[in-house]
ROPAMAR-741014 format. One record per residue (C-alpha): residue in one letter; x, z, y. Coordinates in steps of 0.5 Angstrom, whole numbers, plus 500, padded with zeros to 3 digits. Layout:
ROPAMAR-741014
AXZY ...
end
This chain:
ROPAMAR-741014
M395570645 K399575641 N394580641 N390575638 T395573632 L394577626 A399582624 I401578617 F403572622 G407577627 G401579631 Q400587634 Q397591629 V390594630 K391601627 T397604630 T395612629 P393615623 F386616620 G383623621 T384628616 G382635614 K382641608 R376640603 F377647601 G379654604 I378661604 D371660602 E372657595 A377661594 T373668595 E368665591 L373664586 L376671586 E369674585 A368669579 L374672575 E372679576 Q366678573 N371679567 T367672564 L367665566 F361663561 Y355661565 H350665561 F353671562 G356670570 N352669576 K356663580 V353657576 K346661577 Q347662584 F349655585 L343652582 S339656586 D342654592 F341647590 N334648588 E333651595 M336645598 Y332640594 G326643594 V326643586 K324649582 Y329647576 S336644574 V341644570 A349644571 T353640567 S361639566 S361632569 G356627573 T357623566 A354629562 A349630568 L346622566 H347624559 V343630558 A337626563 L337621557 G337626552 A331630555 A327624557 G327622549 V332617549 T334615542 V336610536 G333603537 D331604545 E333600551 V335603558 I335598564 T340599569 S345596574 P351592573 I355595579 T356602577 D361607574 Q362606567 G359613567 T352611567 V352607561 I356612556 G350616555 I346610553 L350608548 Y352615545 Q344616544 N345609540 A341606545 V342599548 P344598556 V340592559 F342590566 A337587571 D340584577 L341586584 E339586592 P344582595 H346586601 S343593599 Y347592592 N341595589 L336595583 T329591585 A323593582 E322585581 S329584577 I328590573 E321588571 R324581568 V328585563 I322590561 T321589553 P317594549 K323597547 T325600554 K325607554 A328609561 I331606567 I337609571 V337607578 V343607582 H344609589 L350606590 A354609595 G349613598 N344607599 P337608596 C333604592 D327601594 M323607590 E316606591 P315599587 I320602582 M316608581 E310604580 L312599575 A315605570 K308608572 K305601569 H309601563 K310608562 I318608563 K322614565 V326614571 I333617572 E336617578 D344617579 C345620585 A353621584 Q354618590 S348619594 Y348626596 L342628602 T340621602 T332619603 Y327615602 K322615606 G323622608 R324624600 L331626597 T334622592 G334625586 T327628587 I323622586 G324619579 D323624573 Y331626573 G336627578 C343626576 F349629581 S356629580 T361634583 N367631581 D373630586 F371623589 K364625591 H361628597 I362635594 S367638589 T368642583 G374638580 D369636575 G362638574 G354635574 I347637576 V340635573 S334636577 I328636573 N322634577 S316635573 G317642575 Q314644567 E318649564 E318646558 D322640560 Y326645563 Y328648557 T329642554 T334639558 H338646558 A338646551 F341639551 A347641555 D348646551 K348644543 N341645543 Y342652543 K336655546 R338661551 Q333666553 E335672557 K336676551 S337672546 V340665543 I335660538 R341656534 D335653530 I338646532 E332640531 Y337634533 L344632535 A346635542 P353635546 N356641549 Y356639557 R357647559 M359648567 T365654567 E363660572 L370657576 Q366650578 G360654579 A364659584 V367652588 G360649588 I357655592 A362654597 Q361647597 L354646598 K355650604 K358644608 L354638604 E349638610 W355637615 I359632610 C353628609 T351627617 R358626619 R359620614 N352617616 E354617623 L360614622 G357608617 E352607622 Q357606627 L361601623 T355597622 V353597629 G360594630 I360588625 Q353587625 N353580629 T360578626 K360571623 G362571616 I361578615 H355581612 P354588614 M351593608 K344593608 I340600608 T334600604 K328600609 G325607610 G332609607 W337614610 C344613607 S350618606 Y356613606 W360615600 F363608602 Y362603606 M361595603 F360588606 T361582603 L364575606 D360569607 S365564604 E362558608 S363561614 L370563613 K376558611 C380564607 T379567600 R376574599 E384576597 E387573604 F381577608 S383584604 T390583606 A389581613 L386587614 L390591610 A396589615 E392591621 G392598619 I386598615 P386600607 N381597603 S380594596 P376588594 G370589591 Y367596588 I369595580 P373589577 Q367586575 V360587572 L360592567 Y357587562 A363582563 Q367588560 I371587553 L366592550 F360589552 Q362581550 Q364584543 K359588542 Q363594540 A361601542 Y364604537 L371602533 N369596528 S362597528 H357593533 Y352598532 P347599536 F347592539 D346589532 Q339592532 G336586537 N338579540 Y342582546 D345577551 Y351579555 A353572558 I357571564 G351569570 S346573567 C346577573 P348572578 N347576585 A351582582 E356577580 R357574587 I357581591 L363583587 Q366576588 N365577596 A366584597 I370589601 R370596600 L372600606 D373608606 I368613610 N371620611 E367626614 F374628617 F375621621 E374620628 N370615632 K376612634 D378610627 I371606626 E372603633 D379601630 M376598623 I371594628 T376591632 A380590625 L374587622 N372582628 K380579629 V381578622 A374574621 A375571628 H381568626 Y379565619 R372563622 V371556620 
end
């Protein structure tokens, strides 16, 4: 029948109506921005917008202290600095993540070490982390990819056993929970991004939550984001003990953040509804492995990524992706083109131009095949957008198209 014929072969396209859209910014953000300008300062220490933004965040997340930064990448670097990561240390993290996860590690002249992932949640496991721990391991950066929490309980037990700091990369996991606890509040530090490609946006920006609740830890973290200047209420101590970057957030970013935080619960709740609807619609589709949410987890779905069972389908991942696009469903093969350690930077062990430092401080092997599950995920994955402005009908069309394409290519 013509309706069962794929659109790329002349059949009727599934998605014939536009996806739902909406405005991310409005009068609330404009009002906050005008108030910021009327302060006659855009410097975070003198103004009130960044302070209010952090106060609202702290209340939402139930933490005592947090520090604002210029980006999510900066937030991770600040957390690493606050954790004491330095020359000669190793930091374990995921091979499927944004480059921003490893930049701070290398700027601290420490070395990234990659652990393999659970095949269908795409997250680190305690077992894979334990296999690569060495006496040099100082920290673990867990990445809650796409809003799906890592299985944190065994990871935290492992970290405690080896006296290793845990930093949570929550760039994609706003209001995600694991066994009732918010991601970003479980490890020693939680790192968030507010760039334009996250649940909420201030253009660029980030937050570090300090989960020890200790004032000294807060001041160390705060200083590391501000050239190691120790800014008190009425004084600034510039007696610098060691190098730290300048990652300050401006009052303009803080102002937009205040308004954006008010929308966050609705954004994450709606994304969860849509993501769960999609999983239900494809959970019995032969040839497709839906995104597996960690047991005890609640996902805020920054995107939706499923993998193909190549043994059940007579097509390549690229052919499936092309057919799905022809049905009116935008998608992209994989999440990143390749695992991070396959990049030239790691293959040539060159973090700094014309230098092998800090890789030459040990015997580091970034051979292809090091993390087979992660490599297999990227070979078989297809990413779909999830947006809080989508209608339920949009997800229904995605489900219909996925089932149609899978049925056509099924062995």
